[in-house]
N, C-alpha and C positions, 0 to 999 in steps of 0.2 A: 302565126303570122302577125307581124307587128302592126300592120295597117288595120287588119280586122279586129285585133285586140283593142286598139285605140278607139275605133268606132263603137265597139261593144261597150267599152267603159263610158264613152260619152253618152250613149243611149241609156245606160243604166243610171248614170248620175243625173241626167236631165229628165228622165222619165219619158222621153220621146220614143216614137217608133223608130227602129233601126233604119228603115228606108228613108224616113224624114231626116235623120242625122246624116245619112249618106249624101242625100241631095244638098243638104245645107252646108256640107263640108266641101262640096265641089269647087266653089270659087277659091277657097284657100288652097286646094290642091293645085289649081292653075297658077296661083301666085307663087307657090313653092317651085313649080316647074320653071317659071320665068326667072325667079331669083337664082335658081341653080344654073340656068343658061348664062345669066349675067355674070355670075362669079367665074364660070369657066372661061368666058370671053375675056374678062379682065385679067385672070391669071395667065392666060396665054399671051396676050398682047400688051398688058399693063397700060391700056388706053381705054378711057371711059366711052369714047365713041364706038370703038370695036365691041365693048361690052354691051352697050345699048343696042347696037345693030344685031348682035347675037340674040339678045333677049327678044327684040321685036320679031326677028325671023322665027324663033320658036313660038312666040305668041301667035303669029299668023298661021303657023303649021299646026299647033296643038290646041289653039284657043277654041275652035268649034267642037272639039272632041268632048263628048258627054260622059265618058267613062274613065276620066283621068285618076280616079281614086282606086283603080285596080292596082294590085301590087306590081303587075307586069308593065304598068305605065309609070308609076312613081319611081320604081327602081332605076330604069334607064334614063328617064327624062328629068329627074330631080337629083337623086342620090349619086348616080354615076358622074354627072358633070361636076358636082361638088368634089367628089373624090379625085377626078382629073385635075381640078384646080389645086387641091392640096398637094398632089404628087408633082405637078409642074413646078410649083413654087419651092417644094422641097429639093427638087433636082436642080433648079436654076439658082436658088439663093443659098443652098445649103440647109440641111434639115435642122429645124429648131423644135423645141419641145411642143409648142402649140400645133405645129404642122404634123408632127408625129402622132400626137393625140387625136388630131382631126382625121388623119388617115385611118387610125385604128377605129375610132368611133363611127366614121362613115362606112367602113368596111363591115363592121358589126351590124350597122343599120341595114345595109344592103343584104347581108346574109339572112337577117331575120325578117326582111320584107319579101325577098324573092331569091332563094339560094342559088339559082342558076346564074344570076347576074354577078354574084360574088365570084363564081368560077370564071365568068367572062372577064370581069375586071382584073382578076389576078393574071389571067392569060394575056390580056392586052397591055397592062401596065407593068407587070412584074418583070419581064425581060429588060425593058428600058431602065427601070430602077436598078436591076441587078448589074447591068453593064456599066451604068454610071457609078455604082458602088465599087465594082472591080477596078475601074479606072482611078477612082479616088483612093482606093486601097494601095495602088501602086505609086501614086504621085504624092499623096499627103497622108502618111501613116498616122499622123497625130489626129486626124479627123476621119478616120476610116470606119468608125463604128456607126455614125449617124445614118447613112443610107442603108447599111445592113439592118438597122433597126426598122427603117422604113419598109424594107421588104417583108420583115416579120409582121409589121403592123398591117401591111396590105393584105396579108393572108389571114387576118383575124376573123373574117367572115366565112372562111371555108368550113369550119366545124358544122355550120348549120346544114348545108347540102349533104355533108357526109353523114350526119345523123339521120336526115330524111331518107337518104339512100339505104342505110342499114335498116331503118324501120320498115321501109317498103319491102325490102328483101325478106325480113322476118314475117311480114304479113302474107307475102306471096308464097312463102315456103309451104310445101304440103305438110300436113300433120304427120307425126311419126306413126308408122304402121303398128297396129295392135298385134299382140302376140297371137299367133295362129292357134286355134283350139287343137287339143290332142286328137289325133286321128283315131277313129273307132276301128276295131278289128273288122276285117272284111268277112262278110257272111259266106260260108262254104256249105256244101252238101254233106261233108264228112261228119260223122257222129263225134260227139265230145269224148275225149279219152277218159274223163272223170266219171261219166255216166255209163252204167252197164248197158250193153246192147241188148234190146229185147229179143227173145228167142221165139 
């Protein structure tokens, strides 16, 4: 997990207790959440007032939360709004290299933070980008590759939940059955043919 790895590295480099690092990083997590909301609001409306209103709403909603450093909080409240912003701008303005790289990098970050949200993001944003790419494919053949690349970039985080699913299946699978021992001959009351019968 990306978040836990970063916290472990910070604790190791600073020599602090991991719990101290966790609490010390909480204000920065909230700043990331507010900045992600601001970027999503600006990308949707291209209006700083709407961007600040979005950020203030999220600040009032998530500000009192004391566990924002959990992966299931940072993925939907910080990384997913950033990804939405990149996708909206790529669809509205036409995909450019910085936007495509931003989509791929954010999708990778979501997948390595909380793989389930990489699936949610692809399910929510993928069809809209794919439809827009199909429309552009039919109307502007010269520019038809850009949004198709965006669809691929959007799915960049999917290998993480796929690997997690396969690893869990491998762990949960029962061990192979050991070879059964050879069966011993059943005991009978008949005398052995190889030994003479006493008279």
